[in-house]
N, C-alpha and C positions, 0 to 999 in steps of 0.2 A: 652478531652481537656488537653493539656499540662499545667503544673503549670506555673503561671506567673513568670517573671524574678525576682529573689530575690537577691539583692546585699548583700554583707557581712556586715550587719548593726548590731549595738549594740542593745542588748535587754533591757537594763535598761533605766531609765529615763535620760533625758539630764543633764549632769554635765558640766556646762560651763567652769569651771576652768580646765577641762580635754580636752578641745577642741584642736585639732591639731594646733600647732603654727609653721608657716613656718620658722621663723628665727632659730629655734632649731631643725628642722627636717633635718636628715642627708641623703645625696645622695652620695653613694660610688660606684665607678666603681670596679667591681670584676675583678680579673686577669688583673690589670692595666698594668703590665709589659710584658705581652705576646705580640707577634707579630701578629697584626691584618691584615688580607687580605680581599680584596673584596670578598664577599660571606660568610664571617664569621658572627657570631652573637655576638654583644656586650651586656653584661649583667650588669645591675645596680641594686643595692639594696637601697631601701628607708626605713628608720627607722623613724616612726612618734613619735614626742614628743610634750608634752603640753607646756604652757608658763612657767611652773616651771621646764622644762627640764626633766620631768618624762616620761618614756617610755609608749607609748599607749599599751593597752592590747587587743584592739578590732580594727576591720578594718572598711571599708566603706568610707574612703576618696576617693575623685574623682580627678584624676590627668589628665593632658594633657601633653603627652611626645612627644618630637620631636628631631630629629637629623638634624643639619644644617651644610652645608659646611663652613669651615673657610675662604675659598677662595671665596670672594663675586662674582668674575666673573663667577664662576661655577653655583651659584644660585641653589644649590641642597638641598633638604630636604626630610625627610621621617618621618613616625609616629612610635612611640614606643608602645609596647603592654604590658599592665600592668596586673600583676597577684596579686590579693589580697589574702594574707594568713590568713586573719581574726584574726590576732594577733598583729596588729600595724606595721607589716612589709610587704613590697611589693617588687616584682621583676619586672623590666622593661627590655624588650628585644628589641634590635635594630638590624635588619638585615642590613648589610653593603653593600650598593649598588654601591658606587662610590669610586674612588681613591682620596686620599688627606686628609687634616686635617678635622676632624669632631668635632663639639661641641654639648654637650648635653644640652637640654632645657627641664626642667620639671617644670610644673606649678601646684600648688595646686589650683584647680578650686573651690572646696568646701570641707571643712572638713566634717567628717562623721556626725557631729552633724547637720550641715546645710542640708546634704543629708537626714537625718531623718525628718527634717522639710518639705523638698520637698516631701518626700514619704507620709507623713501624709496629706499634702495639696492636693496631687494628688487624694487621695481617696475621697475627698469631691466633690460630684456632683454639677452641676449647679452653678459653681463659676462665670461664665461669664453671662452677661445679654444680651439676645436677644429679639427683638421685631418683630412682624409680623403685617401687616395691613390687615384689612378685609374691604370690600367695596361692596355696592349694586350697580351693574353696571347700574341699571335702573334709579336711581335718584342720584342727586349731592348734596343733603342736608347734613348738618353736622351729622345728626342723622343716615345717611346711611353709616357712616365710623366709624371705631374703630381700635385702636392700642392696642394690647395685648402682654403681656410678654409670652415668649416661653422657652422651656426647652429641653436640649439634653439628659437628663436622666429622669427617672420616678420621679415625685414630689408627695410624699405621702400626703402632706398638701393640695393638690388640689383634691377635690372630683370628682369622675368620671363624674357626670352630669355637671360639670363646665369645662370639658376638651374637646378640639378638638385634637383627637389623630391621627396624620399623620404618625405614626410609620410603619415600614415595617419589619415584623418578618423575612421574608426570607433573608433580607439583614442585619439582626441584627442591624437595625437602629431605633433609637427612636427620635421622634420629637412631642412634646406635647405643645399646646398653651392654654392659658386661653380662654374660650369660650365667645364671645361677647354676650351681653344680648339680642340684637335684630337682630342678623344676624346669618345665618347658618355657619357651619364650611367650607362649600364649597365656601364661599365668600372670602377666603384668597387670597391675591394678591401678596404681596412681604414681604421680611424679611431683617433684617440687625442685625449686632452686635453693641451693644451700647458701644462704646469704652471708654466713660467716666466712665462706670461701672467697669473698670479694677481696680480702687482703692479699690473696695469692698474686694479684697483679703487681704488687710492689716489688716482687722478686725479679721483674722484667726491666726495672729501671735503676739506674745508678743514683748515687747520692747527688751528684752534680746535676743530673737530669731532674731530680725531684725539686731542686731549687727553682727550676723554670716554672713551677706551678705554685710559687709563693710570690708575695709582694716583693718588689714593685713590678714584677713581670706579669702578674695575673690580674686581669680585669681592672686596669688602672685608667682613669680618665685623663685624656691629653689636654694640654692647654691650647686654646684657640687664639689666633691673632687675626683681627682684634677681639678683645673680650666683650666689647659692648654688643648688645643685641642689634640685629639688622631689621630695619623697618620695611615692611611689605605693604604696598599700597593696593587700593581696590582696582579691579579690572573686570571686564565682562567675560565671564566664563560660564559654561553650562553648569547649572547646579545639579545635584543628584536627581531632582525631579525631571530635568530635561535630558538626562542621559538615556541611552537606549535600554530597553528591558534586558534582563539577564537571561538570554535564551540558551546559553551554553555553547556558543560557537567557539572556534579556536582562538579568536581574538580575545575573548574573555577568559577562556579556560586557562587557569593557572595564573592569571594576571593578579598580582598582589598589590598593585598601586592603589593608594588611598591613605587616609589619615584618621586618627581618633579625634572626635569632637565630644569632649566629656566622656561618657561611657558608651558612645555610639560610633561604630566604624563607618566612615563615609567612603565608599568605593569611588575611584576615579575612572572606572571602566564601564560599569553598568549600574542601573538604578537598584541598589540594595535597599529594600523596604524594611521598615521597622515593624515586626510582626507582633500583634497582641496575641493572647491565648486564643481568642476567637478567630483571628486570622489564620493561626496555625491549624486549628480544627477544620476550618473551611478548606484550607490549602490541601490538607492531607486526608480529607474525607474520602472514604472508600479506597484508600491506598494501603499497601503493605510496605513497610520500611524495614530493610535488613541492615543491621550493623554488626559489630564484632564484640559481643559480651554475653549478656543474658537474654533470654526470650521473654518478650512482653506481649500484650494482647490488645484486643480491640477497645476503642472508645465507644461506649454504648450508644451515644447519640449520632456520632459521625462515622462510625464504622472504620476507625483507624487501627491498623495492626502494626505494632512495632516489634520486630524480632531481632534479637541480639545473638551474636556468636563470637567467641574469642578466636583469634588465629591459633595455629598450632605452635608447639614448642619451637624455639626456646622462649618460653614465657617466664619472665622474672617475677615469680610469686613465692612468698615465704611459706605459704600453706599448701598442703597436699591437695592435688586435684586428680579426679578420676582420669586415667589415660584415655578412656573411651570418650570422654567429653571433649577432647581436642579434635578439631577437624581442619584440614587444610582449606584455605579459602578457595582454591581451585575446585575441590570436591563440592563445596557448598554452592559455588556458582554453577557447576555442571548439573546439580540436582535442582536448581531453581527454575520454576516455571516461567518467571518473567512476565512481561506484558506492560501495557501503557500505565497500569495502576501500581506498578512495582518500582520501588526506589531502593537502591543499594548504595550504602556509604561505607567505604573501606578506609582504614587508617592503620598502616603498618610502618612503623619507624622506631618507636621508643625502645622496644625490646631487642632491636637489632644494632644499636649503636656500638655494642661491645663485640660485634661479629665482623669478620671480613666483609668488605663491601660487595664482594662477589655473591655472598649469600642472599642479601636482600635484593640485589639486582636480578639474580636468576629466578628468585621467587616472583618478582614483579613481572618478568617476561612471561612466566607460566600463567600468572593471573591475567595478564593482558590477553593472552590467547583464549583463556576461558571466558573472558568478557566478550570477545568477538564471537565465540560459539554461542553464547547466550543471546546476543543481539541478532544473530542470524536466524535462530529458531524462534525468538520472541521479540520482534521489532517493537520499538517504543519503550522498552525498559530503560529507566534512567539510572546511570551509574556515576558515582562521584568518588574521587580518590583525594584524600586529604594529605597535605604535606606535614612536615615536622614543625615543632615550635621550640623556642628557648625553654630552658628548664632550670630548676634550682640545683645548687651544689652546696649542701650544708652539712653540719654535724661533725662528729669525730672522724668519719671516714671520707672527709671532703676530698683528699687527694685521690683516693680510689675512685670516687665518683667522677672527678675530672678525667682521669685516665680512661674510664670506661663509658662515660656519658657526657663528655664535653659538648658544648653547643657546636663546636667545629665538626664533631662526628655527626651530630644531628643534621647540620647544614649540608654535609656531603650526601646524606640520604635524601634530603630535600631536593638537591640538584639532580640526583638519579631519578627521583619520582617525576620531576619536571621533564627530563629528557625522554623518559619512557612514555609519558602520557600527554604531554602538552599538545602535541599535534594529532592526537588520536580522536577521531570524530565520534567514537562511541563513549567517550569519557569526558566528564566535566571535572577539571582539577580545582579543588578548593585549596588555593595557595594561602596558607595562614602564617607564613614565616614573618613577613613584614608586620603583620598585626601583633605578633608576639614581641618582636624586636623593640617596638615603641609602645607596648601596652601600658595602660595606666596602673595596672596592678603589678604584683611581684611575679617573677618568673616561677613557673612550676610545671612539671611534666603533665599535671592535670590543671589546665589553666584556671586562674582565679580560684584555686583551692590550696589552702595553706597547711594541709596536713590533717592527720587523724583527729587531733584535739581541737581543730577549728574548721570543721567541715562546712560551716555555714556558707562559705563563699563558693562552694561547688554549685549550689543552687541558691539564688538570692532568697533571703528570708521573706516571709509573707509581709508585704508592705501594703497596708490599706491606703485608700485614697485620702490621706490626711492633709490638713492644712499645714503650711510650713511657716506661717507667721505667728507671732505671739497671740495668746488667747485674747479675744475681744468679747467680753461676756454679753454685751448688748446685741451682739450678732448671733447669739446662740439659736440654733434651730428651735422654733416654738411650735409645738404640735397643733395648737388651736388654729394657726394660720397656714399650716403646711397643707398643700393641696394633694389629693389623690384622685386622679381622673382616669376613668376607663376609656381606653382608646378603641375606636370602632365600635362604639356602644350599640349602634343600631344594626350591626351585622347579625346573621343567623349563626349561632354557635352550636356545634355538634360535639359529641363525645369524641375525643382524639384531637380536637383543635387546641390551640394555645391562646389563652386570654391574656392580653397585655395591658398593664396599668402604668401610668406615668405619675411619679411623685415629684412635686416641686417644693423644695424646702424654703421656708421663709422664717425670718426672725420675728421677735415680738412686736416690731414696728410694721410688720407686713412686707418687709423688703426681701426680694429673692436672694437666696444665698448664692455666692459665686464659687464656692469650693465644696468638696464632698466630704466623705468620712463618716456620715451618720450611719448608725447601726440599727437595722430594722428587723422585725420578725413578721413574716408574711404567711398567711394561711388562707385557704379556701375551705369553707365549711358548707355542708348541705343545709338548706333552709328547712328541709323536712326532718324534724327531730327523730322520727322513727328510723331514718336511714343511717344516721350517725356516721356520716362520711366526712373525711377531711384530708387535705393534702398541703404540702408546703409550696410556697412561691419562691422563685429564685431571683435575687436582687442584683442588678448591674448598676454600679456606681459610675457615673460619667464624669466625676471629679469637678463638676461645675455647679453643684447644687441641685441637679436633677438626677432622677433614678428611674430605671425601668424594672418592673416586676412582672415576671412571666409565670402563669399558672397553667400547667397541662390540665386538660379537662378529662377526668377519669371516669365520671359517672353521669347518669342522666337525671335531670331534675333541676330545681332552683338552687343556685349557689350564691353565697355571700362572701364578700372580700373582707378580710380582717388584717389590717396592717398596723403594727405597733411600733412606735418609736421607742426602742429599748434604751439607746443612748444617743444624744446629739454628738456631732463630731468633736465638739469642745470637750465633752466628757471622755470620748474615745482617746483624745490626745492626752488627757490626764492618765488614763489607763496605760497608754503606750509608754509614757514617761515612767510611771511607777514600775511597770514590768521590767524595765532595764535596771532597776535598783536591786542589787543582789542582797541576799541574807536579810530579807524583810521579816521573816518569821523566826521565832526563837525555838531552838532545839537544845536539849541537854542530854549528856551521857554521864553515866556513873562509872567510876573507876574504884575497884575494891582491892584493898590490901588483904591478901588471903591469910596473912599471919595474925593481924589484929582485927580483921573484919571491919575496919574503918572504911566508910564510903566517902568519896570525893565527887561532887557533881560539877561538871565543867560545861561551859557553853560550846556548842558545835555549829558548823557552818557548811552549807551545801554549795557554796562558791568560795573561791579564793578570798582570803581576808588580808589585804596588804598591811593592815595595822598590827597584825600579829606576827612578831619576828619568827623566823624558822625554828630557832631553838626552843620556842615556847609552843610549838605545834606538835600534835599527834596527827600525822597525815595518813588517813586510811583510804586515800583516793585510789582509783583503779584506772590508769590511763587507757588500757585496752578496751574498757567499757565506757570511756569518756565520762566516768563518774568521779565526782569530788565529794569528799567528806573529811573535814578537818576539825579537830577539837583542840581546845586549850589544854596544854599538857599539865597534869598535876605536878605539884612541886616535888613530891616525895614518892611518886609511883611511875613505873614505866608505862608506855602506851599500851602494852599488851595486857594491862590490868583492866581494860574496858570490859564492861559486862552488859549494860543495857542502855537504851536511849528512848527518848520520847519528844514529842512536839508540845510546846507550851501553848495551850489554847487561848491565852490572852493575846488577841490580835490588835489591841488598841495602838500598838506601836506605829502601825502604818498611818494612823490619823495624823501623826506629826509630819508626814511627808506631803500633806495637801493643805492648801490655804482655806480659810472660811468661805471665800468666794467659790473656790473649786468644789467644796462640799455641797453647795447649793445645786450643782449640776446633777447630783445624785438624789435629788428630791423631786416630788411632783411640782410642776407639770412636766419636767424634763425626763422623768424616769418611767419607762414602761407604760407609755400612754397610747391608747388607741386613737388612730387618726380617723377623721371623717372622710367618707368615700362619696364621690359624686359619679353616678347617682346612688342614692341609698337603697333603692329597690334591688331585690335579688335578680340575677341574670339566669335566664332559662337555657338549659343545655338539652339538646335533642339527641335522639338515638342515632347511632351510626354503626356500621359493621367494622369492628376492630377485633384483633385476637384477644380472647379472654386469658386469664392466667393459666387455664388448663391447656391452652394451645401454645403458650410460650415455651421456648426451649428449656431444657433441664439446666439447673444451676451447676455447671461443670467446673466453674472456677477460672475460666479464661478471663483476660483483662477487660473484655467487653462488659462482663458482669462485675468484675472486681472493683469495688468502690462505688458502684452505681447505687445512688440513693433514691432513684425515681420510684414512685409508688404512692399509695394512699391507704388510709384507714377505712375499712368498711366494718362498722361495729367495733368489735375488739380483735379484728384480724387485719394484719398488714398485707396488702395486695401489692406485690412487686410488679413494676412495669417492665422489668428486664428479663427475669427468668422465673420459672415456675416454683415459687416457694410453697412447699407443702405444709399442711397443718398436721403436726405429729402428735399422736396419742402416746401414752406411757409405753404401750406395747411396741409402737413404731420406734420409739427412742431406744428401747432395749434391743430390738433387732438391729437397728442402725449401728449401735455402738458395741455390739457383741464382739468379743475378742480384741477390743481396741483399748489403747491407753490414751487418755485425754489429759493434757497438761494445761492448767490454768495458773493464776497467781494468787496463792494463799497457803493453806495447810493441807496435809495429805489425808485423803480418805481411802478406804481400801476397796477390795474387789467385790463385785456382785457375784454371788456364788453360782447362780443359774446361768447368767449370760457372760460371765468372765469380763466384766467391764471394770476398768481401773481408772479412777479419776484422781489426779494428783494436782494439788493446789500449791502455789508459791507466790508470796507477795514480792513486788520489786523492791529494790534497795531504796535507802533514803534519797530524797526527802519524803518520808511517809508522814502524813498528817493524821496521827492517831494519838489520843490522849493517854491510853495505857502504856506502861513501859514495855518495850520490845527487846527481847534478847538480841544483842547486836550480832552475835555469831550465827543467828538463825536467818539473817538476811543475806540474800544472794543477788548479784547483778544478773539480769536476764541473759546477758552475753555468756556468763559462766554457766548458767543452767543449760543454755542451748548447746554449748560446747561439750557438755557431758551427756547430753541426751542421745540415746542410741538411734532413735528414729526408725523409719521404715513405713511401709504402706498401712500398718495398723496403728500408727501413732498420729495423734492430732494435737497441735499446739495452738492455744488461743491466747493472744496477748492484748492487754488493754492498759495503755499508759497515757494518761492525760490529766485526770482529776487532781492528782497531787502535785502537778507541775504548773497549774494556772498562775500561781503566785511567783513563779520563777522566770528569769529571762528566757526568751524563746530559744536562745542559743543552747540552753541546757537540754531541753527535750529534743531539739533537733540533733545535737551531737550524740545523745544517747541512742536515738533511733538509727542514726548512721551506723553506729557500732553494732546495734542489734541486727540491722540489715546484713552486715557482713557475716555475723554469726549464723543467720538463717541460711545464707548461701553456703557456708561451710557445712552446715547440717545437711542440706540437700545434696551437696557433692558426695558426702560419705554415705548418706542414707536416702537414696532416691525414693520418691513415693510418699515421704512425710508430708502431711497436710498442715500448713501454717496459716493462721488467720490473725489479722490485726484489726481491732475494733477502734472506731473513731470515738470522739466525745459526744456528749449529749447536753441538752439544756439541764439546768439544775435549779433548786430552790435557793433563796437567799434569806436566811433565818431572820424573821421579824423585820425584814427589809433593813437590816443593819448595814450601815455604810461600809464597815470593815469587810463584809462578805462580798459586796460589789467590787471594792477596790482590789481584792485578792482572788475573787472567784467569779467575776462577771462572765456571762455567757459570751461576751465578745472575746475574752481571754481564751475560753474553751474553743471557740470557733477558729481562732488563729491556729491553735494546736491541731484541730481537725484538718485545716488546710495543709499544714505541714505533713501530716500523716498521708493525706491524699497524694501530695507531690512526691513523697519518698517511695510509696508502695503501690500506687495505682497501676503503674506499668511494669511492676516486678513480677516475673513469671512464677517465682517461688512463693508468692503470698497472695491470699485472697483478702481484700479489704472489706470488712463488714461495716459499711458506712451507715451509721444509725442516726446521723444528725437530723435528716428530714423527718425520720420517724418520731423524734422527740419534739421537734418544732410544732408538729400538728397532732401530737398524741392526745387521746381522749382523756387521759388522767392528768394529774397535776405534775409539774416539773419536780424532779427529785434526783439528787445525786445517785441514789440507789433506786432505779426505776421500779414502778409497781409491777405486779405480777403479769399484767397484760403486756407491758413492754418487754419484760424478761422472756415470757413465753414466745413472743413473736421474734425477738432476736435469736432465740434458740431455734425457732423454725427455720430462720435464714441459715444459721450455721449447719443444722442437720440436713437441709436441702442441698448443700454443697457436698457434704460427706456422703449422703445417700440420696442422690437425685431422683431415684425411682424405687 
């Protein structure tokens, strides 16, 4: 085994008056007067001094060095590489990647004295507190349950006869629990990290040592001499397009060299491409990707399978997890079939910063051996190992988090990962440390994610192809001049082919548009009225005024193309701007004085209202559900006097947010206008041999099916192109749901006596757009409902959140869905076999074509929510997405927020086909 990472630390005892003091530490640019060009290396010398300005004679300080562009529009940044000379001086080298002014940013993260404290603390085992539960499954008495403390390292104070040892020597994994008095070790059920025990670490540091983790010694920027930016001139260097392909050889493996240019990382080692969603699908077509978290499934068109698995304890999670759900990475690798279409991505670091470095090192050596075994039996398997990143340290427990999760601790693990895997031919090292050191966003253990209440940044919000300049109304897409041309019109089309159409947007002067963002509704309909067939087309926006629409051909006969301009991009831009305005709708709640029975009606808000001072608020928000509900506080009543709430149906307020010119964008000819198609004649589709729905696989709920909206209407029956959706009679439904409990969102109804079917309804929490008054205490957040649901193989949960959120900022529904996804995972961990379905949005009516209904409930707004639902749940193994958007786009009936019986019956057929596939 290689020796552990040893930073350049002082050997003597801590001398606090010799601690590196940032105000007196010098940063000097060497060769300041030379001419620097792109491709050169800028070198900086750091001389550490204490608070008495004395030179330090030993090293070990931990710095964070960045180079940033002085021109903010460039938004470029890169990491500097620090060499510790172990004598109080350091050299920092910055490769120069771009042209223009550059500024040096060097931060003293920790002085060497603080690093010594971190190193000492790291060697202390079992600093964190974990508990596991043991239970006798045969009885429910209190005596049959026990909660015991567990340890991730050996505990010499616990005698062997009092231990339950779940360690795995072949994985170098240790997990030991206190043995229950009256239960066997095999009775273990679930485990969790006790987060309140984090304060325990404070007992290991003195008051003087604690001061080392306060300003000015903590994360302080150093002054640079000279302060002026350095000018970098142009030179001839290979651009990323001229760099070699990223083949995964040892020269590239682990190489972190590169820089940020805006929001794109430009590698200096190999050509890192910018992948679109389509590129990703093609890249991963027919591949299986293994990660460490939850299990996902196949993409229906490209046959992509993503499977997730978390590593074994010590996992720092506040919630209870089934002990059987934990698997050592070694065991997972040894059970993996591998092969050229198998991709494995490993990331082990963040949960090990609190542990002795030997623990992660020994785990990684065992994993490396398992990788070699996998590659010997399955050549061609691709294995990637990711390094650590910088992270946040915030909140009331900031000191504890520095002591247990400092970036210095994470960097030591990154160094170990580099040493273990950098020269390994079987592994590609994804070295992300430099990327995080100079990232444009904030530090976070989950990069670009700022916490539970703002999960939008984990996955970027849906961003349509919108114009970024001010509205120019005479350039608005004009349907009369917009072209729809069938490509390859003269070819012979057969059932199973794809018909492609090109749309060229033009303004009212006939000029081609140069930007995208138009919102279309595309359908294919049978020319033979007796067939009554229809399907949806899928629009690709090329962001340059042209669009491609693809129509899978599902039936034989003549077909006609119907493409409607729902909104031009200028109208979409208005909708996009309005959506970001919070509290556009009026809600009121009543507060009742029980003594006098006097009512007080107050205005309430579904988003924060900065104009309402805190002392005038009744805040009924639920942070764990990412739900906000704030009311004006009655003068003479407590907040607890709230009784009922309702939405004010007067929506005219939103009209004050748009100009008269903008209003015209929501009138004919710009609103919901059919486009002329060239040629106008129907296209004939000939017969071919394709699997019919009877020959399609059963709807088992894997992610190849989950979210798949592909299919068509044949009369009043929806024919899925993905799995065999059965047509259920009433008798079939009774048999399918016998002995099951089905949870929806509204009011409760009771049991069916014969079949023992229980259907329970519950509406989601505000903002609910309903005119009648609703008892406030009857409303529950879905997160709370899921957390109290018992679950199990006979429980079905169906969720549908979109219609009441179209008027709200997209952040609201996205953050709610993130919280719901977490609750679903908790439900499945404690009750495996529970079936959970999430339904997408549908098209809807807009009463009397009133402007207010388009501004607050346009189909474009609903489609953006549908896209968010797809992104969040499509690859989630615990959820089946009932994607009903295409069904509604081409439905035989009229658009309606509450679909007609035909739509309802066919949505239920899809649901029941997953519950009872045969």
